[in-house]
N, CA and C of each residue as an Amber inpcrd file, in Angstrom:
protein
   645
   8.0030000  -0.6000000  12.4250000   6.7960000  -0.8810000  11.8090000
   5.7860000  -1.7530000  12.7710000   4.6420000  -1.3350000  12.8820000
   3.6770000  -2.2230000  13.7640000   3.2360000  -3.4750000  12.8370000
   3.3350000  -4.6920000  13.3320000   3.0230000  -5.8990000  12.7210000
   1.3230000  -6.0650000  12.6860000   0.8640000  -6.3170000  11.4910000
  -0.5830000  -6.3990000  11.6780000  -1.2190000  -7.5680000  12.3890000
  -2.0680000  -7.6450000  13.3380000  -2.4870000  -8.6620000  13.9920000
  -2.7590000  -9.9100000  13.2800000  -2.3000000 -11.0580000  13.5130000
  -2.5650000 -12.2790000  12.6550000  -3.8610000 -12.6780000  12.7320000
  -4.7980000 -12.2070000  13.7420000  -6.2840000 -12.6710000  13.5110000
  -6.8070000 -12.0840000  12.4970000  -6.3790000 -10.7230000  11.9420000
  -7.1400000 -10.2510000  10.8570000  -6.7040000 -10.8700000   9.4290000
  -5.2970000 -11.0350000   9.3780000  -4.8600000 -11.6770000   8.3220000
  -5.2150000 -13.1310000   7.9860000  -5.4210000 -13.8320000   9.1010000
  -5.5950000 -15.0980000   8.8310000  -7.0780000 -15.5550000   8.8300000
  -7.9880000 -14.5820000   9.2830000  -9.4130000 -14.7800000   9.3890000
 -10.0650000 -14.5090000   7.9600000  -9.3910000 -13.9960000   7.0800000
 -10.0820000 -13.6540000   5.7740000 -10.2260000 -14.5900000   4.7790000
 -10.9120000 -14.3570000   3.7050000 -11.3000000 -15.3830000   2.6960000
 -10.1570000 -15.9810000   2.0480000 -10.3020000 -17.3110000   1.6230000
  -9.1790000 -17.9670000   1.0260000  -9.9970000 -18.5290000  -0.2600000
 -10.1640000 -17.7220000  -1.1200000 -11.2140000 -18.3550000  -2.3610000
 -10.2180000 -17.9430000  -3.5590000  -9.9530000 -18.9800000  -4.3190000
  -9.0720000 -18.8230000  -5.5280000  -9.6500000 -17.5310000  -6.3250000
  -8.8040000 -16.6950000  -6.8040000  -9.0700000 -15.5940000  -7.5390000
  -9.5040000 -14.3670000  -6.8000000  -9.6580000 -14.4790000  -5.6220000
 -10.1670000 -13.4600000  -4.6230000  -9.1290000 -12.9200000  -3.7430000
  -8.6940000 -11.6330000  -3.9650000  -7.7950000 -11.0970000  -2.9660000
  -8.2070000 -10.5100000  -1.6990000  -7.5220000 -10.8580000  -0.6480000
  -8.0300000 -10.0960000   0.7040000  -6.6980000  -9.4800000   1.2960000
  -6.6580000  -8.2440000   1.7830000  -5.7030000  -7.6700000   2.5540000
  -6.1380000  -6.6810000   3.6730000  -5.1170000  -6.3990000   4.4010000
  -5.3320000  -5.6040000   5.6190000  -4.4450000  -4.4490000   5.5590000
  -4.7280000  -3.3040000   6.0370000  -3.9010000  -2.2180000   6.4950000
  -4.2450000  -1.6040000   7.8040000  -3.2900000  -0.8640000   8.3250000
  -3.4840000  -0.2900000   9.7440000  -2.7410000   1.1070000   9.7380000
  -3.2110000   1.9910000  10.6170000  -2.7260000   3.3480000  10.8610000
  -1.3930000   3.1540000  11.6140000  -1.2350000   1.9100000  12.0880000
   0.0200000   1.7130000  13.1110000   1.3880000   1.5030000  12.2530000
   0.8520000   1.1450000  10.7830000   2.1640000   1.0470000   9.9530000
   2.7730000   2.3930000   9.5250000   2.3450000   3.3740000   9.9710000
   2.7450000   4.6620000   9.3760000   2.4110000   5.0810000   8.0220000
   2.9730000   6.0040000   7.1950000   2.3670000   6.4050000   5.9600000
   1.9820000   5.1900000   5.1980000   0.7070000   5.3900000   4.7590000
  -0.0720000   4.1770000   3.7200000   0.6970000   4.1820000   2.4280000
   1.9390000   3.3470000   2.3110000   2.7820000   3.3710000   1.2890000
   1.9600000   2.7950000  -0.1150000   0.7210000   2.0560000   0.1720000
   0.1200000   1.4780000  -1.0490000  -0.7280000   2.4650000  -1.5170000
  -1.1000000   3.6190000  -1.0540000  -1.9360000   4.7850000  -1.5930000
  -1.2930000   5.4040000  -2.6450000  -1.8880000   5.9990000  -3.4990000
  -1.4470000   6.8510000  -4.6980000  -1.1560000   8.0850000  -4.3560000
  -0.4530000   8.9830000  -4.9880000  -0.4140000  10.5990000  -4.9170000
  -1.8680000  11.1060000  -5.0300000  -2.6640000  10.6450000  -6.1710000
  -3.8900000  11.2910000  -6.3400000  -4.9220000  10.9660000  -5.0400000
  -4.7990000   9.7200000  -4.5240000  -5.4970000   9.4020000  -3.3880000
  -5.0450000  10.3090000  -2.2900000  -3.8360000  10.6410000  -2.0810000
  -3.3620000  11.4220000  -1.0100000  -4.0180000  12.8070000  -1.1200000
  -3.9590000  13.2550000  -2.2410000  -4.4130000  14.6590000  -2.4550000
  -6.1080000  14.7950000  -2.2830000  -6.8930000  13.6940000  -2.6310000
  -8.0980000  13.6070000  -2.2870000  -8.2540000  13.4780000  -0.7120000
  -7.4890000  12.8450000  -0.0160000  -7.6210000  12.7690000   1.4460000
  -7.4640000  13.9470000   2.0740000  -6.4800000  14.7330000   1.4880000
  -6.1010000  16.1890000   2.2110000  -7.4670000  17.1370000   2.0360000
  -8.4320000  16.7040000   1.4710000  -9.7390000  17.5090000   1.1820000
 -10.8520000  17.1960000   2.1610000 -10.4660000  16.1690000   3.2250000
 -11.2900000  15.6400000   3.9680000 -10.9010000  15.9300000   5.5330000
 -12.0140000  15.7230000   6.4330000 -11.5130000  15.9060000   7.5820000
 -10.3250000  14.9420000   8.1520000  -9.6210000  15.2770000   9.1560000
  -8.4710000  14.3350000   9.2910000  -8.7590000  13.0160000   9.5280000
  -9.8350000  12.6210000  10.3620000  -9.9470000  11.1630000  10.7810000
 -10.5160000  10.5950000   9.6330000 -11.3450000  11.2130000   8.8020000
 -11.8640000  10.6140000   7.6040000 -10.8210000  10.4120000   6.4500000
  -9.9900000  11.2610000   6.5010000  -8.9660000  11.0590000   5.2830000
  -8.0240000   9.9830000   5.8030000  -7.6570000   9.8910000   7.1610000
  -6.8960000   8.6010000   7.4460000  -7.7050000   7.3550000   7.2710000
  -8.8340000   7.2940000   7.4850000  -9.6900000   6.0680000   7.1650000
  -9.5870000   5.7940000   5.7690000  -9.7080000   6.8770000   4.8660000
  -9.8090000   6.7450000   3.4560000  -8.4800000   6.1690000   2.9510000
  -7.2950000   6.6290000   3.3870000  -6.0410000   6.3390000   2.9800000
  -5.6890000   4.6080000   3.4000000  -6.0720000   4.5110000   4.6190000
  -5.6310000   2.9840000   4.9180000  -6.7330000   2.0770000   4.2570000
  -7.8730000   2.6620000   3.9600000  -8.8120000   1.6760000   3.2160000
  -8.2550000   1.5330000   1.8020000  -7.7610000   2.7310000   1.1430000
  -7.0700000   2.4270000  -0.0310000  -5.8640000   1.5160000  -0.0660000
  -4.9820000   1.8020000   0.8840000  -4.0630000   0.8210000   0.9750000
  -4.3420000  -0.6820000   1.0300000  -5.2570000  -0.9900000   1.8200000
  -5.7830000  -2.2380000   2.0000000  -6.2690000  -2.8580000   0.3950000
  -7.1190000  -1.8300000  -0.1860000  -7.5570000  -2.2470000  -1.6130000
  -6.7110000  -2.3650000  -2.6690000  -5.5230000  -1.6700000  -2.6410000
  -4.4290000  -1.9790000  -3.6250000  -3.7780000  -3.3060000  -3.1130000
  -3.5890000  -3.5860000  -2.0300000  -3.0970000  -4.8580000  -1.6640000
  -3.9380000  -5.9410000  -2.0180000  -5.2910000  -5.8380000  -1.7420000
  -6.0680000  -6.9330000  -2.2340000  -6.0830000  -7.0680000  -3.8480000
  -6.1900000  -5.9790000  -4.3900000  -6.1790000  -6.0480000  -6.0230000
  -4.8310000  -6.7550000  -6.3010000  -3.8350000  -6.4850000  -5.8710000
  -2.4940000  -7.1430000  -6.1760000  -2.4810000  -8.6250000  -5.7780000
  -3.2160000  -8.9300000  -4.7070000  -3.0720000 -10.1640000  -4.1020000
  -4.1280000 -11.1650000  -5.1600000  -5.0660000 -10.4850000  -5.8350000
  -5.8770000 -11.2560000  -6.8840000  -5.2570000 -11.2400000  -8.0330000
  -4.0550000 -10.6820000  -8.3400000  -3.1170000 -10.7520000  -9.6850000
  -3.7610000  -9.7390000 -10.5360000  -4.2130000  -8.6510000 -10.0360000
  -4.8360000  -7.5400000 -10.7730000  -3.8500000  -6.1030000 -10.4910000
  -4.2650000  -5.2730000 -11.4920000  -3.5880000  -3.8650000 -11.1500000
  -4.6840000  -2.7640000 -11.2630000  -4.3340000  -1.6790000 -10.5550000
  -5.4150000  -0.4980000 -10.5840000  -4.6130000   0.6860000 -10.2470000
  -4.8870000   1.8830000 -10.9540000  -4.4840000   2.8670000 -10.6410000
  -5.0680000   3.5800000  -9.4060000  -4.9720000   4.8730000  -9.4380000
  -5.7230000   5.6390000  -8.4090000  -7.2010000   5.0200000  -8.1540000
  -7.7320000   4.8660000  -7.0320000  -9.1310000   4.3780000  -6.9170000
  -9.7780000   5.6430000  -5.9960000 -10.4530000   6.5570000  -6.8270000
 -11.0210000   7.6440000  -5.9900000 -12.5950000   7.1130000  -5.4760000
 -13.5920000   8.0420000  -5.7530000 -14.8850000   7.4060000  -5.2130000
 -16.0820000   7.9440000  -5.9090000 -17.0310000   7.0830000  -5.8780000
 -18.4060000   7.3210000  -6.4440000 -19.4110000   7.5160000  -5.3870000
 -19.4700000   8.7070000  -4.7740000 -20.2100000   8.8510000  -3.4880000
 -19.4590000   8.1180000  -2.4780000 -20.1760000   7.2220000  -1.7210000
 -19.4880000   6.4860000  -0.6070000 -18.6820000   5.1650000  -1.0230000
 -19.0450000   4.7830000  -2.3760000 -18.1330000   3.6090000  -2.9340000
 -16.9300000   3.9950000  -3.5540000 -15.9390000   3.1050000  -3.6220000
 -14.6810000   3.3310000  -4.3640000 -15.0740000   3.0050000  -5.7490000
 -14.3310000   4.0920000  -6.5740000 -14.4260000   4.0750000  -8.0100000
 -13.5070000   2.9880000  -8.6750000 -13.9030000   1.8750000  -8.8010000
 -12.8590000   0.9620000  -9.2560000 -12.8460000   0.9810000 -10.7740000
 -11.6580000   0.5930000 -11.4580000 -11.5950000   0.5380000 -12.7400000
 -12.4360000  -0.6220000 -13.1860000 -12.9190000  -0.6200000 -14.6620000
 -13.5710000  -1.4940000 -15.1870000 -12.8580000  -3.0740000 -15.1030000
 -13.5240000  -4.0700000 -14.9150000 -13.0580000  -5.3220000 -14.8230000
 -12.7190000  -5.7430000 -13.5110000 -12.7500000  -4.7580000 -12.3670000
 -12.4020000  -5.1980000 -10.8840000 -13.5620000  -4.9370000 -10.1300000
 -13.9550000  -5.8900000  -9.2930000 -14.9770000  -5.7510000  -8.2410000
 -14.3040000  -5.5050000  -6.8950000 -14.5870000  -4.8730000  -5.9530000
 -13.9940000  -4.6800000  -4.7030000 -14.7490000  -4.0980000  -3.6480000
 -14.3460000  -4.2000000  -2.3330000 -15.1850000  -3.5010000  -1.3210000
 -14.0880000  -3.2380000  -0.0070000 -14.4370000  -2.3450000   0.6800000
 -13.4720000  -1.9130000   1.7140000 -14.3890000  -1.6670000   2.9970000
 -13.7000000  -1.8840000   4.0190000 -14.1140000  -1.5740000   5.3100000
 -13.0270000  -1.2280000   6.4820000 -13.4270000  -0.2960000   7.3480000
 -12.4530000   0.1170000   8.2670000 -12.9950000   0.4470000   9.7620000
 -12.4190000  -0.0240000  10.7250000 -12.7690000   0.1140000  12.1090000
 -11.5550000   0.3650000  12.9990000 -11.5440000   1.3430000  13.8210000
 -10.6070000   1.5940000  14.9630000  -9.1200000   1.5910000  14.3220000
  -8.9210000   2.1180000  13.2000000  -7.6010000   2.1320000  12.6880000
  -7.2590000   1.0910000  11.8890000  -8.0260000   0.1540000  11.5950000
  -7.7740000  -1.1180000  10.9020000  -8.7700000  -1.0880000   9.6240000
  -8.0920000  -1.4360000   8.5210000  -8.8370000  -1.3990000   7.1950000
  -8.6580000  -2.8460000   6.5820000  -9.8900000  -3.4330000   5.9130000
  -9.7570000  -4.5350000   5.2920000 -10.3830000  -4.3520000   3.9230000
  -9.9790000  -5.1660000   2.9090000 -10.5490000  -4.9560000   1.4790000
 -10.5400000  -6.5540000   0.7710000 -11.5470000  -6.5550000   0.1350000
 -11.4990000  -7.8070000  -0.9590000 -11.5570000  -7.1930000  -2.3640000
 -10.9830000  -8.0000000  -3.3900000 -11.0160000  -7.5300000  -4.7070000
 -10.9360000  -8.7570000  -5.6520000 -11.3450000  -8.7150000  -6.8170000
 -11.3570000  -9.7140000  -7.7820000 -11.9630000  -9.3200000  -9.2390000
 -11.6700000 -10.2340000 -10.2080000 -12.0510000  -9.7010000 -11.4030000
 -13.6430000  -9.8910000 -11.5050000 -14.3290000  -8.8270000 -12.0570000
 -15.7460000  -8.4830000 -11.8480000 -16.5060000  -9.6050000 -12.8430000
 -15.7380000 -10.2770000 -13.7900000 -16.4720000 -11.1870000 -14.4100000
 -16.7160000 -12.6620000 -13.7770000 -15.8960000 -12.7670000 -12.5330000
 -16.0470000 -13.7480000 -11.8400000 -16.7630000 -13.4480000 -10.6340000
 -16.5360000 -12.2570000  -9.9000000 -17.2390000 -11.8010000  -8.8090000
 -18.2260000 -10.6670000  -9.0890000 -19.4270000 -10.9490000  -9.4050000
 -20.3220000  -9.8300000  -9.9500000 -20.4590000  -8.5430000  -8.7520000
 -20.2410000  -8.9460000  -7.4530000 -20.3570000  -8.0750000  -6.3780000
 -19.9130000  -8.7140000  -5.2950000 -19.1320000  -7.8620000  -4.6470000
 -18.3470000  -8.1500000  -3.3210000 -18.7900000  -6.9500000  -2.2260000
 -18.8140000  -7.6420000  -0.9390000 -19.0700000  -6.7310000   0.2910000
 -18.1530000  -7.2790000   1.3770000 -17.6340000  -6.2990000   2.0950000
 -17.0210000  -6.6930000   3.2390000 -17.2000000  -5.7860000   4.5180000
 -17.0620000  -6.1840000   5.7020000 -17.4330000  -5.5750000   6.7800000
 -16.5060000  -5.8920000   8.0570000 -15.9500000  -4.9140000   8.7030000
 -15.1820000  -5.0790000   9.9530000 -15.7420000  -4.3770000  10.9040000
 -16.1060000  -5.0040000  12.0240000 -16.6250000  -4.4170000  13.2430000
 -15.7590000  -4.7650000  14.3930000 -15.0130000  -3.4970000  15.0700000
 -14.2630000  -4.0170000  16.2100000 -14.8560000  -3.2760000  17.5310000
 -15.8680000  -2.4760000  17.3420000 -16.5760000  -1.8500000  18.5230000
 -18.0110000  -2.3780000  18.4450000 -18.1520000  -3.3300000  19.7040000
 -19.5630000  -3.9960000  19.8030000 -20.8440000  -2.7550000  19.7980000
 -21.9480000  -3.1990000  18.8640000 -22.9600000  -2.4030000  18.7210000
 -23.8950000  -2.5110000  20.1580000 -24.4110000  -1.6910000  20.7830000
 -25.0850000  -1.8150000  21.9330000 -26.5550000  -2.3750000  21.5600000
 -26.9270000  -3.3200000  22.5270000 -28.0200000  -4.0840000  22.3930000
 -29.2440000  -2.9190000  22.1850000 -29.3430000  -2.0290000  22.7500000
 -30.4850000  -0.9480000  22.5360000 -30.5450000  -0.6050000  21.1270000
 -29.3300000  -0.7750000  20.1450000 -29.3990000  -0.4880000  18.7550000
 -30.1200000  -1.3640000  17.8890000 -30.4890000  -2.4050000  18.4840000
 -31.0620000  -3.7630000  17.5780000 -32.2260000  -3.1450000  16.7150000
 -32.9480000  -2.2860000  16.9810000 -34.1100000  -1.8040000  16.1770000
 -33.6080000  -1.2370000  14.8630000 -32.2790000  -0.7020000  14.8100000
 -31.7230000  -0.0620000  13.5780000 -31.3470000  -1.1900000  12.6880000
 -31.1280000  -2.5790000  13.0980000 -30.6200000  -3.4720000  12.2870000
 -31.5540000  -4.4240000  11.9810000 -32.4490000  -4.6930000  12.8690000
 -33.2390000  -5.9420000  12.7890000 -34.8070000  -5.4740000  12.7080000
 -35.6340000  -6.2630000  11.8150000 -36.9780000  -6.1420000  11.8350000
 -37.4840000  -7.1310000  13.0160000 -38.9090000  -6.8230000  13.4480000
 -39.2710000  -7.6680000  14.6050000 -39.1560000  -9.1380000  14.2840000
 -39.4750000  -9.5990000  13.1060000 -39.3260000 -10.9920000  12.7440000
 -37.9170000 -11.6180000  12.9900000 -37.0440000 -10.7330000  12.9100000
 -35.6200000 -11.1440000  12.8880000 -35.1790000 -11.2930000  14.4600000
 -35.9040000 -10.9090000  15.4210000 -35.4560000 -10.7350000  16.6940000
 -34.9380000 -12.1590000  17.3030000 -35.5680000 -13.2210000  16.6590000
 -35.2660000 -14.6370000  17.4530000 -33.7180000 -14.9580000  16.9470000
 -33.0040000 -14.1580000  15.9000000 -31.6640000 -14.4770000  15.4060000
 -30.7450000 -13.9520000  16.6840000 -31.1970000 -13.2070000  17.6060000
 -30.4880000 -12.6720000  18.7400000 -29.9760000 -13.7020000  19.6630000
 -30.6890000 -14.8050000  19.9520000 -30.4700000 -15.7900000  20.8570000
 -30.8250000 -15.3370000  22.3280000 -29.9800000 -15.6680000  23.1830000
 -30.3060000 -15.6100000  24.6970000 -29.8490000 -14.2270000  24.9910000
 -30.4560000 -13.7910000  26.0800000 -29.9690000 -12.3410000  26.5460000
 -28.5630000 -12.4040000  26.8580000 -27.9410000 -13.2850000  27.3240000
 -26.4460000 -13.4550000  27.4720000 -25.6360000 -13.2080000  26.5240000
 -26.2000000 -13.7130000  25.2640000 -25.1490000 -13.6450000  23.9700000
 -25.6340000 -12.3610000  23.2220000 -26.6970000 -11.7260000  23.6500000
 -27.4750000 -10.8970000  22.6490000 -26.6350000  -9.9180000  22.0750000
 -25.6790000  -9.0810000  22.8380000 -24.7730000  -8.1410000  22.3500000
 -23.9540000  -8.6640000  21.3780000 -23.2290000  -9.8120000  21.6040000
 -22.2780000 -10.4210000  20.6670000 -22.9660000 -10.9100000  19.3720000
 -24.2210000 -11.4680000  19.5590000 -24.8920000 -11.7700000  18.4110000
 -25.3880000 -10.4730000  17.4800000 -25.6470000  -9.4220000  18.1020000
 -26.0290000  -8.2480000  17.3530000 -24.8180000  -7.8130000  16.5240000
 -23.7180000  -7.7580000  17.1900000 -22.5810000  -7.4380000  16.3790000
 -22.2370000  -8.3200000  15.0970000 -22.5190000  -9.5310000  15.1470000
 -22.3470000 -10.4990000  14.1870000 -23.5000000 -10.1020000  13.0200000
 -24.6000000 -10.0220000  13.4490000 -25.7680000  -9.4960000  12.4560000
 -25.6820000  -8.1850000  11.8950000 -25.0690000  -7.1790000  12.5720000
 -24.8520000  -6.0110000  11.9740000 -23.7090000  -6.0640000  11.2150000
 -22.6360000  -6.8570000  11.3520000 -21.5990000  -6.7700000  10.4030000
 -21.9800000  -7.6730000   9.0690000 -22.7900000  -8.6440000   9.2080000
 -23.2330000  -9.5120000   8.2500000 -24.1150000  -8.6180000   7.2870000
 -25.0430000  -7.9410000   7.8910000 -25.9590000  -7.0470000   7.0210000
 -25.0380000  -6.0110000   6.3590000 -24.0550000  -5.4460000   7.0320000
 -23.4940000  -4.3100000   6.2500000 -22.5540000  -5.0170000   5.0480000
 -22.0680000  -6.0740000   5.2830000 -21.2470000  -6.6800000   4.1980000
 -22.4070000  -7.0250000   2.9680000 -23.4590000  -7.7390000   3.4710000
 -24.5820000  -8.0470000   2.4780000 -24.9920000  -6.6690000   1.7310000
 -25.2640000  -5.5230000   2.4550000 -25.7760000  -4.6050000   1.7090000
 -24.7260000  -4.0440000   0.7250000 -23.4390000  -4.0220000   0.9710000
 -22.5890000  -3.5120000   0.0210000 -22.6830000  -4.2930000  -1.3270000
 -22.7610000  -5.7090000  -1.3600000 -22.8840000  -6.5190000  -2.3330000
 -24.2590000  -6.4000000  -3.0070000 -25.4100000  -6.2820000  -2.2800000
 -26.6920000  -6.2890000  -2.9090000 -26.7750000  -5.0080000  -3.6360000
 -26.3000000  -3.9250000  -3.0520000 -26.5470000  -2.5880000  -3.8250000
 -26.1630000  -2.6870000  -5.2340000 -25.2030000  -3.6690000  -5.5000000
 -24.7710000  -3.6810000  -6.7550000 -25.4880000  -4.7320000  -7.7990000
 -26.3180000  -5.3880000  -6.9790000 -27.0970000  -6.6440000  -7.7930000
 -28.5150000  -6.2320000  -7.9920000 -29.0880000  -5.3650000  -7.1010000
 -30.5860000  -5.1250000  -7.1820000 -30.8330000  -3.7350000  -7.5590000
 -32.0220000  -3.4150000  -8.1020000 -32.7120000  -2.0980000  -8.4890000
 -34.0810000  -2.0680000  -8.0200000 -34.5070000  -1.1870000  -7.1880000
 -33.8450000  -0.1980000  -6.5110000 -32.9640000  -0.8450000  -5.2840000
 -31.9560000  -0.0480000  -5.0090000 -30.9610000  -0.6720000  -3.8980000
 -31.7420000  -0.6630000  -2.6450000 -31.2980000  -1.5680000  -1.6930000
 -32.0320000  -1.5120000  -0.4180000 -31.7490000  -0.1340000   0.1450000
 -32.6010000   0.3920000   0.9080000 -32.5630000   1.6930000   1.4900000
 -31.4610000   1.5680000   3.0210000 -31.4480000   0.5150000   3.4310000
 -30.7030000   0.4960000   4.7150000 -30.5640000  -1.1040000   5.2410000
 -30.2600000  -1.2480000   6.5230000 -29.8120000  -2.6160000   6.7970000
 -31.1300000  -3.3850000   7.2450000 -32.1340000  -2.6640000   7.5140000
 -33.4680000  -3.2060000   7.8850000 -34.0880000  -3.9600000   6.7280000
 -33.6300000  -3.4470000   5.5390000 -34.2450000  -3.8400000   4.2930000
 -33.5450000  -5.1860000   3.7490000 -32.4490000  -5.5380000   4.6080000
 -31.6620000  -6.9470000   4.3560000 -32.2050000  -7.9410000   5.1800000
 -32.4470000  -9.0720000   4.6670000 -33.0470000 -10.3190000   5.4400000
 -31.7190000 -11.3440000   5.5780000 -31.7380000 -11.8100000   6.5740000
 -30.6990000 -12.9940000   6.8490000 -31.4150000 -14.3190000   7.1360000
 -30.5720000 -15.4110000   6.6710000 -31.1710000 -16.7190000   6.9630000
 -29.9510000 -17.4550000   7.2560000 -29.8500000 -18.1230000   8.4760000
 -28.5860000 -18.8960000   8.7040000 -28.2410000 -19.9350000   7.8270000
 -26.9760000 -19.9720000   7.4080000 -26.5460000 -20.9750000   6.3070000
 -24.9800000 -21.2000000   6.6030000 -24.5830000 -22.2870000   6.8040000
 -23.1380000 -22.8880000   6.7800000 -22.5980000 -22.1030000   8.1200000
 -21.2610000 -21.3280000   7.5260000 -20.6860000 -20.6920000   8.5060000
 -21.1230000 -19.2200000   8.7090000 -22.3300000 -18.8000000   8.0590000
 -22.7620000 -17.5460000   8.0310000 -24.3930000 -17.3510000   7.4620000
 -24.5380000 -16.6740000   6.6360000 -26.0530000 -16.4300000   6.3140000
 -26.0530000 -16.3800000   4.7410000 -27.3100000 -16.7100000   4.2630000
 -27.7730000 -16.3070000   3.0380000 -28.6260000 -14.7760000   3.2530000
 -28.2250000 -13.8830000   2.4800000 -28.8530000 -12.5410000   2.5700000
 -29.5430000 -12.0800000   1.3120000 -30.7360000 -11.6080000   1.5090000
 -31.5750000 -10.9660000   0.3200000 -31.8800000  -9.5640000   0.6820000
 -32.2830000  -8.7370000  -0.4710000 -32.9010000  -7.3620000  -0.3010000
 -34.3980000  -7.5810000  -0.2550000 -35.2360000  -6.8130000   0.6090000
 -36.6610000  -7.0800000   0.4470000 -37.2150000  -6.8830000  -0.8660000
 -36.6830000  -5.8920000  -1.5370000 -37.1290000  -5.6210000  -2.9620000
 -36.9190000  -6.5120000  -4.0850000 -36.0840000  -7.3890000  -3.7680000
 -35.7280000  -8.6570000  -4.6720000 -35.2420000  -9.8260000  -3.8990000
 -36.2240000 -10.6270000  -3.2700000 -35.8000000 -11.6240000  -2.3780000
 -35.2700000 -12.9420000  -3.1850000 -35.3960000 -12.7880000  -4.3210000
 -34.8240000 -13.8340000  -5.2830000 -33.5330000 -13.7100000  -5.3720000
 -32.8100000 -12.7020000  -5.3420000 -31.4120000 -12.3620000  -5.4750000
 -30.6230000 -12.3560000  -4.1950000 -29.6970000 -13.4120000  -4.1090000
 -29.1230000 -13.6100000  -2.6340000 -27.6490000 -13.5720000  -2.6550000
 -26.9700000 -13.2700000  -1.4590000 -25.6580000 -13.3620000  -1.4450000
 -25.4240000 -14.1850000  -0.1810000 -24.1660000 -14.8240000  -0.4470000
 -23.7060000 -15.6310000   0.8100000 -22.7460000 -14.7450000   1.7630000
 -23.0860000 -14.7360000   2.9570000 -22.1180000 -14.0800000   3.8980000
 -21.4780000 -14.8480000   4.8390000 -20.0650000 -14.9290000   4.8230000
 -19.2110000 -15.7480000   5.5660000 -18.9290000 -14.8210000   6.9390000
 -18.9570000 -15.5320000   8.0510000 -18.6430000 -14.7280000   9.2390000
 -17.5010000 -15.3290000  10.0930000 -16.4790000 -14.4420000  10.4630000
 -15.6000000 -14.8110000  11.2060000 -15.4580000 -13.9680000  12.5090000
 -15.4590000 -14.6090000  13.7580000 -15.2270000 -13.8100000  14.9300000
 -13.9240000 -13.4650000  15.1510000 -13.6710000 -12.3480000  15.6480000
 -12.1120000 -11.9400000  16.0550000 -12.0220000 -11.8450000  17.6010000
 -10.7910000 -11.7600000  18.1680000 -10.6560000 -11.4790000  19.4690000
 -11.2330000 -10.3010000  20.0220000 -11.6490000 -10.1550000  21.2100000
 -12.2200000  -9.1060000  21.9530000 -13.5070000  -8.7070000  21.1700000
 -14.1300000  -9.4520000  20.8780000 -15.5990000  -9.2450000  20.3120000
 -15.6570000  -8.6630000  18.9620000 -14.5980000  -8.6520000  18.1640000
 -14.4510000  -8.3120000  16.7090000 -15.2380000  -9.3070000  15.8110000
 -15.6060000  -8.6640000  14.7920000 -16.3370000  -9.5220000  13.8270000
 -15.8390000  -9.0470000  12.3620000 -15.7300000 -10.0440000  11.4720000
 -15.3230000  -9.6490000  10.0410000 -16.1380000 -10.7590000   9.1360000
 -16.9090000 -10.0560000   8.3160000 -17.7200000 -10.6170000   7.4200000
 -17.4750000 -10.2760000   5.8640000 -17.8470000 -11.2230000   4.9930000
 -17.4950000 -10.7380000   3.6260000 -18.9910000 -11.5690000   2.8720000
 -19.3000000 -10.9720000   1.9270000 -20.4200000 -11.3670000   1.0780000
 -20.1290000 -11.3640000  -0.4780000 -20.6900000 -12.4160000  -1.1230000
 -20.5340000 -12.5280000  -2.6470000 -21.5390000 -13.4530000  -3.1260000
 -21.9590000 -13.3790000  -4.3880000 -22.9270000 -14.2840000  -4.9580000
 -22.6160000 -15.6840000  -4.7040000 -23.8350000 -16.6460000  -4.3410000
 -23.3960000 -17.9570000  -4.0950000 -22.9100000 -18.5080000  -5.4580000
 -21.7050000 -19.4550000  -5.2560000 -21.1430000 -20.0050000  -6.5470000
 -21.0740000 -21.6680000  -6.2220000
């Protein structure tokens, strides 16, 4: 069995009550997935079904790490259809999936994002508004910084979609303000509702971010 890279496991959040876990296609069959989840995966294109299953494996592990239990986690559109009382989020990139989970009465919303493929600098306009361009820093670090900003906004978007109405339409509707080891993020439609995004840089240009309401 392939051993999961320590960088992914050790980089995650260490918050009491919050479970974090990793899964990989290199482990072989996703043993943490349920039969019902496997049946649903078989209705998807092969690559998408593989991502779905490793994501569910990571999520079930995160749920257990939080001291909780969940049966089959299907989907509500693009989001995991979690049972009542559990909040969670999943992300996958290049055959690796990460997830966070915790009791919803403590974590009203969660978001996580993993980026292992750098976003090209020419795609900045898809992520940032003109006023946010200074966050990119110097030209020498622009691509690296864009990957961080992209991942931070993805994590924040997932959390904020559960906290504000109407939900933000995309990443350009999320604003970031540097804070501690990451950012404070808000949606343009409700700037008073914020989540804190933590950022961890991984080897070879990878980025891991997670978002939750400030506590």
